[in-house]
C-alpha positions, 0 to 999 in steps of 0.5 A: 949374020953376026958380022952384019949385026956387029957392023950395024951396032958399031955404026949405030954406036958411032952415030950416037957418039957423033950426035953426043959430040955435036950436042956438046959442041953446041952447048959449049959454044952457047956457054962461051957466048953467054960468058963473053957477050951475054945471053941477050947478045947470043943468037942461035946463028952465033951459037951455030957458027961457033959450034961449026954446025948448021942452024938446022942441026942446032934446032934438031938438038935444041928446038927453042931457047929454053931447051938450049938455056937448060942444057947450057945452065946444067953444063956450066953448073956441073963444071962450076958448082955453087959452093958446098954448104956442108962444110959451112954447116960444120961451123956452129959459131955464127961469125965463123960460119959467115966468114967461111961461107962469104969467103967461099962465095966471093972466091966463086964470084971472082972465078965466075965473074964474066958469066955471072955479070952477064947473067945478072945483066941479062936476067930479063931475057933469059927463061924464067927458070934461070932467074928462079934458080939464081934466087933459090941459090941466093935464098938457100945461101942466106938461110944456111949462113943465118941459121946459127944467128938468133932467128928474131934478129931481122937486121942480121938476115937482111945484112946477110942477104946484102952480103951474099948478093953478087952485086955487093961483091962486085962493088967490093971487088971494084974497090980492090978488095980480095975475096977474103978481105971483102968477106971479113968486111961484111962479117965486121958489119954483121958483127956490129948487129949482133946483140 
């Protein structure tokens, strides 16, 4: 009896491992396609082909685009986490915090440019939660960087919002500025607004 039970447990464990590997292949295929051709041009057929599975297998794991986007986003963010605010908060001097934060953020943008470019370009075709998450990240970043400045100075908050925008960084990057130089340019702009 013990041998049969152990054999059954072994087979079930092996089957669960195979299901997890298949799911991971599907998610990684979706991430790769989102980063290369963009979400708007990523079809379930293309994901299935790249993952080496049938469409029916893909649908068993992900019944709709929202489920696939959720898994894809979680997987990508786990491997490419947003810069940590904790180290920024250790700097109480406003311009020092801003410099550190923007440099970290611009380095993040540089290392994740294909995925971010495609995501911003295709935001309208993605499930709403993706856009909500992107706005929440931007708003949280602005709030942390604006904390040490005088709260009543609206122009500073607006300038910080402009500085953290991915599209702003894209323009600076296309102008040939390295992340740290681009960050210091934005800090200099905001310094000019401080009383």
